[in-house]
Each structure stands twice: as C-alpha cells, then as structure tokens.
VOGU-3710 file (C-alpha; in Angstrom, 3 decimals, decimal comma):
1> mdkrldrlas> -44,711/87,881/-10,179  -42,496/88,607/-7,184  -44,853/89,274/-4,255  -42,613/92,016/-2,886  -43,591/94,118/-5,920  -47,373/93,765/-5,512  -47,799/97,360/-4,315  -45,819/98,682/-7,281  -47,873/96,567/-9,676  -50,992/98,185/-8,260
11> ligadkvesl> -49,571/101,567/-9,289  -48,149/100,899/-12,734  -49,457/97,479/-13,803  -48,028/93,976/-13,552  -46,836/93,994/-17,169  -44,628/97,015/-16,565  -43,228/95,536/-13,379  -42,329/92,394/-15,312  -40,597/94,480/-17,980  -38,272/96,026/-15,381
21> knktvliagl> -36,863/92,592/-14,515  -35,221/92,523/-17,942  -33,567/95,946/-17,615  -29,924/96,640/-16,766  -28,958/99,934/-15,126  -25,384/101,158/-14,709  -24,816/103,343/-11,662  -21,470/105,130/-11,371  -20,873/106,528/-7,894  -22,343/104,861/-4,810
31> ggvggtcles> -22,289/107,735/-2,334  -25,180/109,690/-0,908  -26,794/110,274/-4,308  -26,004/107,031/-6,110  -26,663/104,847/-3,097  -30,207/106,089/-2,587  -30,829/105,840/-6,323  -29,644/102,225/-6,299  -31,780/101,349/-3,280  -34,870/102,826/-4,926
41> larsgigsfl> -34,327/101,076/-8,255  -33,619/97,741/-6,574  -36,866/98,011/-4,614  -38,683/98,947/-7,844  -37,865/95,685/-9,585  -34,888/96,477/-11,817  -33,395/93,057/-12,544  -29,720/93,777/-13,231  -27,148/96,354/-12,164  -23,622/97,325/-13,144
51> lvdfdrvdvt> -22,012/99,161/-10,220  -18,957/101,411/-10,574  -17,046/102,964/-7,676  -13,350/102,908/-6,746  -13,798/103,984/-3,118  -14,010/102,196/0,223  -16,568/102,844/2,945  -15,383/105,408/5,493  -16,909/106,247/8,854  -17,659/109,760/7,557
61> nlnrqilfve> -19,974/108,227/4,927  -22,407/106,907/7,509  -24,220/110,191/8,124  -25,770/110,181/4,641  -25,020/107,054/2,541  -27,938/104,670/2,886  -26,183/101,538/1,623  -23,610/101,312/4,404  -23,408/100,627/8,137  -20,515/100,363/10,593
71> qnigqlkvea> -19,769/96,769/9,618  -18,998/97,958/6,072  -16,220/100,383/7,064  -13,094/99,591/5,059  -14,929/97,491/2,475  -15,071/98,374/-1,202  -18,303/100,250/-1,800  -19,168/98,110/-4,818  -18,830/94,921/-2,765  -20,895/96,261/0,132
81> aakrllsisk> -23,519/97,543/-2,304  -23,742/94,173/-4,058  -24,398/92,470/-0,719  -27,061/95,070/0,040  -28,825/94,308/-3,255  -28,856/90,577/-2,606  -30,276/91,205/0,865  -33,201/92,956/-0,853  -33,696/90,163/-3,398  -31,565/87,161/-4,279
91> eikvkifash> -32,952/87,391/-7,824  -31,131/90,657/-8,560  -28,132/90,270/-10,859  -25,158/92,503/-10,142  -21,727/93,008/-11,687  -19,205/95,247/-9,943  -16,327/97,407/-11,174  -13,998/98,683/-8,434  -12,667/101,381/-10,704  -12,588/105,062/-11,548
101> vdeellknld> -14,655/106,094/-14,558  -11,967/106,404/-17,214  -11,287/105,334/-20,775  -10,136/101,853/-19,722  -13,352/101,185/-17,805  -15,480/102,374/-20,708  -13,718/99,951/-23,043  -14,570/97,150/-20,609  -18,218/98,207/-20,719  -18,476/97,897/-24,490
111> geeidfiida> -19,573/94,276/-24,257  -22,278/94,953/-21,664  -25,962/95,335/-22,435  -27,021/98,579/-20,717  -30,506/100,100/-20,782  -29,821/103,198/-18,695  -26,839/105,027/-17,156  -26,895/106,932/-13,868  -24,034/109,420/-13,324  -23,687/110,048/-9,591
121> idspqakewl> -19,960/110,803/-9,507  -18,155/113,971/-8,442  -15,276/114,331/-10,923  -16,026/116,656/-13,888  -13,593/114,704/-16,091  -15,212/111,379/-15,205  -18,680/112,838/-15,808  -17,547/114,062/-19,223  -16,305/110,583/-20,154  -19,460/108,853/-18,935
131> isyafyreia> -21,878/111,264/-20,613  -19,914/111,156/-23,861  -19,968/107,362/-23,669  -23,742/107,392/-23,241  -24,089/109,535/-26,381  -21,623/107,307/-28,266  -23,611/104,145/-27,458  -26,986/105,903/-27,645  -27,891/104,872/-24,100  -30,359/106,973/-22,116
141> fisslgmanr> -28,837/108,594/-19,037  -29,120/111,262/-16,372  -26,440/113,097/-14,396  -26,454/114,463/-10,846  -24,962/117,891/-10,202  -23,562/119,229/-6,925  -25,508/118,376/-3,755  -22,908/119,198/-1,102  -23,104/122,212/1,233  -26,901/122,318/0,989
151> ldptavrlst> -29,707/121,609/3,466  -33,040/121,802/1,624  -34,223/118,593/-0,113  -37,283/120,378/-1,518  -34,990/122,479/-3,741  -33,907/119,461/-5,818  -35,199/119,524/-9,408  -35,005/117,719/-12,738  -33,615/119,945/-15,493  -31,144/120,024/-18,370
161> ldlttgdpla> -27,544/121,150/-18,203  -28,115/124,276/-20,305  -30,652/125,643/-17,807  -28,668/125,262/-14,577  -27,189/128,228/-12,722  -25,029/128,798/-9,668  -23,450/125,334/-9,649  -19,637/125,209/-10,084  -19,774/121,541/-11,136  -22,338/122,318/-13,833
171> kkmrsllrkr> -20,143/125,153/-15,132  -17,180/122,799/-15,530  -19,342/120,175/-17,214  -20,736/122,681/-19,696  -17,218/123,697/-20,698  -16,045/120,109/-21,145  -19,099/118,904/-23,063  -19,156/121,896/-25,416  -15,663/120,866/-26,543  -17,174/117,523/-27,544
181> nidlanvpvv> -19,966/119,324/-29,441  -22,635/117,846/-27,182  -25,882/119,825/-27,066  -26,334/120,761/-23,403  -30,103/120,812/-23,844  -29,877/117,057/-24,396  -28,085/116,418/-21,087  -30,715/115,667/-18,408  -29,613/116,490/-14,879  -30,772/116,606/-11,295
191> cslekpvldg> -29,782/119,892/-9,671  -30,493/121,942/-6,555  -31,947/125,434/-6,710  -30,566/126,136/-3,233  -27,434/128,241/-3,062  -24,627/126,474/-1,142  -24,618/127,521/2,495  -20,832/127,051/2,653  -18,020/128,116/0,337  -14,584/126,577/0,077
201> pilasvmnvp> -12,956/123,183/-0,472  -14,818/121,290/2,273  -17,830/119,375/0,906  -20,191/119,187/3,869  -23,357/117,140/3,540  -26,411/115,775/5,326  -28,543/112,876/4,080  -31,642/114,808/2,994  -30,309/116,573/-0,096  -28,257/113,806/-1,775
211> saaglalahy> -31,023/111,302/-1,051  -33,592/113,604/-2,645  -31,337/113,763/-5,693  -30,993/109,977/-5,720  -34,763/109,527/-5,652  -35,154/112,030/-8,495  -32,577/110,109/-10,551  -34,429/106,862/-9,901  -37,755/108,425/-10,894  -36,334/109,724/-14,179
221> clenllk> -34,747/106,347/-14,907  -37,960/104,417/-14,286  -40,026/106,850/-16,359  -37,593/106,370/-19,236  -37,515/102,571/-18,990  -41,302/102,304/-18,809  -42,026/104,432/-21,874
//
C-alpha cells in the first residue's frame, strides 16, 4: 500500500484504502469549494478524477482557492489542478475537460466510468443538467449551494435540497428540478445556515466557508464510496 496513506489506513482499514484507488470521482467546478474537495479526496487515496471547469486562474482567486498560486495566474484551472494532483501523487489518474457543464459535455461523459459526482459549480442551469445527469446514469452525487458573502465555516451543514432555506441558489435549483420531476429529498447538498452578510450582485468570499463546504463534500463522497 502507498505509504503516504498509512495514517488513513489506521483510521478506516487498509482494505478500504485500497478500494479507493479503483474509484473515479468527477468534480465540476474547481473554485474555493471544488478545489478544497479535490485536494481532500486526492490526499485520501481516490485513484482517478475527471475535472470540469471552463475558467482560468485569476489573481482574485488566490485569497480562497487552495489549488492555485501566483504562478498559475492565466492558466486553465483544469490544467493547473491536474498538475497539483500529480504533485501529490504521480499514481493519480486525471482527465480534464476545459468546458462549461452543458449538454455537449454530458454526452462526452457517457463513455466514462464514474463512481461519484461532485457539483461545485455556480450556475443554476449547469447544476440542473449535472444533477439530472447523475439521476439518469444512477450515479451517486452531492451538490454545493451558495457559500459566498458568508464568514462562518461552522455554519456549513450536510442536508437535502428540500430542507434548505434562505439560499437564492437553492430556490432556483428547486424550481428547475421540480420541472424534471426530481424528488428534492433525494438531492443531497452542502449548505450554510448563516445568512449572507452582504446583499447584491457582488459575490464576496473568504477561504474559510467555501473550504468548509469542500471538506463536507469530500466527507460525504468518501462515506458513500466506502459503504
């Protein structure tokens, strides 16, 4: 077994650590939430990743997005993230998609073996497509709700979409998914109980809250894969 995972094996058992090497996780969105989730899963022994993000690293990302440093500014996030994974372990397998989450991307994913899907994107329409795709292919998943304009990482919780309140992104998602006849009680989410401290179009953020959400996503993913 990989020696870097000895401490994890002491917690959950060597057989379970070995099983994670054969798992493939898709992460859509490599910002403050998705980046921390990816880092955690990579350091927990997940063997293969499919990474989806259309964006490039900007200097404004560096206050909260764990995957990136100044040298990455201007690079595609998926490319910088892939390099980050290989710096953690050269045994990790990674396939990148520099793309929005849309119908064309989902068609390209049909031939991929996927054990779990992480939705860490901001667009309600893209979240609808990705969640619907997970139901269509019967792939376990979890979705992150809004983490911007908040300060308290201890307010982050695991829940389901039907039980969330006070989150504009969740409200839009509920409307879109009801039209697809998806039971909201079957949509696992990470949400914040903290009311946004700012209103308006500017999405302000500090590392603590999105990273807490990313860790919660990773925890849920690992619990699911180890059942």
